[in-house]
N, C-alpha and C positions, 0 to 999 in steps of 0.2 A: 792306621799308622801309614806317614807317605812315608813316600819313597824318595829316594836321593838323588837325583837329576846331573849326569854326566852328560857333557857335551863334545861331540868330536872337535878337536882342531881345527881343520874344513867349517862347522859349522858355523866355531865363533871368526874365523872368518869372511865365513856368510853375512853375517848380521854387521860385519862392522862394514856389509858394501851396502845393503837396501838402507831405505826411506826412514828414518827415527818413527814413525807414524806407524811403520810397518815394524821392525822393532819392536816395538811397543805392545803389539797385537801377539805375534807370534812368541815372546817373550810370556804375556796374560794366558796364553794355549799353555803353553809348557807348565807354568804355575799349575793347573788345573790338573793335568796329567799328572801331575806330583799326588795329589789325592786318589786320583781314579781313573788310572790308566787306561782302562777298559770302557770310559765313559762315552755316553752315547755321541754319536758321529766319527765313532775309530772305526776304521778297518782294518782287520789283520790281512796282512800280505802273502799270498800265497806262492807258498813253497819254501818259503823262509821257517822256523821256529823263532818265538816267539819275538816277530814282528810285526809293525803296525805301523799304520800311518791315519795323518789327522790334518786335514785340508785348512789353510788361513789365509784367504784371496787368493795370489796367486803364488804363493807356498806351501808346502806340503812338510808337514813335521813327519821325517821318519824313525823310528825307537824302536830300541828292544827293550823286554821288559824283562829281569833278571829277579822271578820273585824271590828264590832264594837270599839273596843279599840286600833285596828291596831297593832295588836300584835300575832308573832308566837309561841307555843310551840313547844322543839324539842327536839325528844329524836336519839339516835343512835341507831342500830340496826346492830349487825355483823350479817350475813347471815346463822350462825350457832347456834345462839343466838335468842330465843323466849324471853329473858327478858323484854325487854321495852314494846313489843305486848300491855298489859294489862294495862300497863299506859296511852296511846293511847284514853282505851273504856272509860276514864273517865273523862266525859265533865269537871264537875268543876275543875279539879287538872290545875291550872296555879297557884301551888306555885314551882315558881320554881327560880333558880338566875339568874340572866343578866350575858351575855357573849358579850365583847365588837370583835366584827368581824369586 
């Protein structure tokens, strides 16, 4: 069973700022996570419950897995920025918009 993907508004703004080729690659990676959120290459974030990251070029896709509701909360993080990292530390932050991938 695939997971619903919820993308934080900050991630949507980040996607709007980056080159289309990178966006395409990120969306493909997010779509793959939908079927297997713990796939090869995914790393668990230390100190955070159910939080993971996967690399895609110069970006990181940070996300939290909610197995009970079968959904992923996604944040895009540029390697040079730590803007979204604090969002993934919030255990209850699932108020995000849907993204069709």
